[in-house]
C-alpha positions as CSV (number, residue, x, y, z in Angstrom):
1,M,-0.3,-0.1,-0.3
2,S,2.9,2.7,0.9
3,S,4.5,2.1,-2.2
4,R,1.2,3.1,-4.4
5,L,0.1,5.6,-1.9
6,P,2.3,8.6,-4.3
7,L,0.6,7.6,-7.1
8,I,-3.1,7.6,-5.3
9,L,-2.4,10.9,-3.7
10,C,-1.0,12.0,-7.6
11,Q,-4.5,10.9,-9.3
12,L,-6.9,12.2,-6.4
13,K,-4.6,15.7,-7.0
14,E,-5.1,15.5,-10.6
15,R,-8.7,14.5,-10.3
16,L,-9.4,17.7,-7.9
17,S,-7.7,19.9,-10.3
18,I,-9.7,19.1,-12.9
19,L,-13.0,19.5,-11.4
20,A,-12.1,22.7,-9.4
21,Q,-11.3,23.8,-12.9
22,T,-14.2,22.7,-14.7
23,T,-17.1,24.2,-11.9
24,E,-14.8,27.0,-11.2
25,H,-14.7,26.2,-7.5
26,P,-11.1,26.2,-5.7
27,V,-9.5,22.5,-4.7
28,A,-9.7,23.6,-1.1
29,F,-13.9,23.8,-1.4
30,Y,-14.0,19.9,-2.7
31,V,-11.4,19.1,0.1
32,K,-13.4,20.5,2.9
33,K,-16.5,18.7,1.6
34,A,-14.8,15.5,1.0
35,L,-13.6,15.8,4.2
36,E,-16.5,16.7,6.2
37,Q,-18.8,14.1,4.3
38,K,-16.4,11.1,5.2
39,I,-16.3,12.3,8.6
40,S,-19.7,12.2,9.2
41,E,-19.8,8.9,7.6
42,L,-17.4,7.6,10.1
43,E,-18.8,9.0,12.9
44,H,-22.2,7.5,12.1
45,A,-20.6,4.2,11.8
46,H,-19.0,4.5,15.1
47,E,-22.4,5.4,16.5
48,L,-23.8,2.1,14.8
49,H,-21.3,-0.3,15.9
50,A,-21.3,1.5,19.5
51,R,-25.0,1.0,20.0
52,A,-24.8,-2.7,18.2
53,Q,-22.5,-3.3,21.2
54,A,-24.4,-2.0,24.1
55,I,-26.9,-4.0,22.6
56,R,-25.1,-7.2,22.5
57,E,-24.2,-6.6,26.2
58,G,-27.1,-5.5,27.2
59,N,-26.8,-2.1,27.8
60,A,-29.9,-1.0,25.4
61,R,-33.4,-1.3,25.2
62,V,-34.5,-3.4,22.6
63,Y,-38.5,-3.1,21.1
64,T,-40.1,-6.1,19.5
65,L,-42.1,-5.2,16.6
66,D,-45.3,-5.6,18.5
67,E,-43.7,-3.4,21.3
68,A,-42.7,-0.4,18.9
69,R,-46.2,-0.4,17.0
70,K,-47.9,0.2,20.4
71,E,-45.7,2.7,21.4
72,L,-46.3,4.5,18.3
73,G,-49.9,4.0,18.2
74,L,-49.9,1.6,15.4
């Protein structure tokens, strides 16, 4: 992986440059946007993992379908 990293970074830089030129937005705009989206995805995945772990350990309330329907008045 480390031997391919410079090539991957070069390719990403080129793609960002083309996108920036095509859309007339600065490269920094797309870098910030990509980082924000990826960090949000990682945070969401972490939260899901933590919830699943809490359920496995018995530290979170789990509802059956019937309980959920009753709670929601369905």
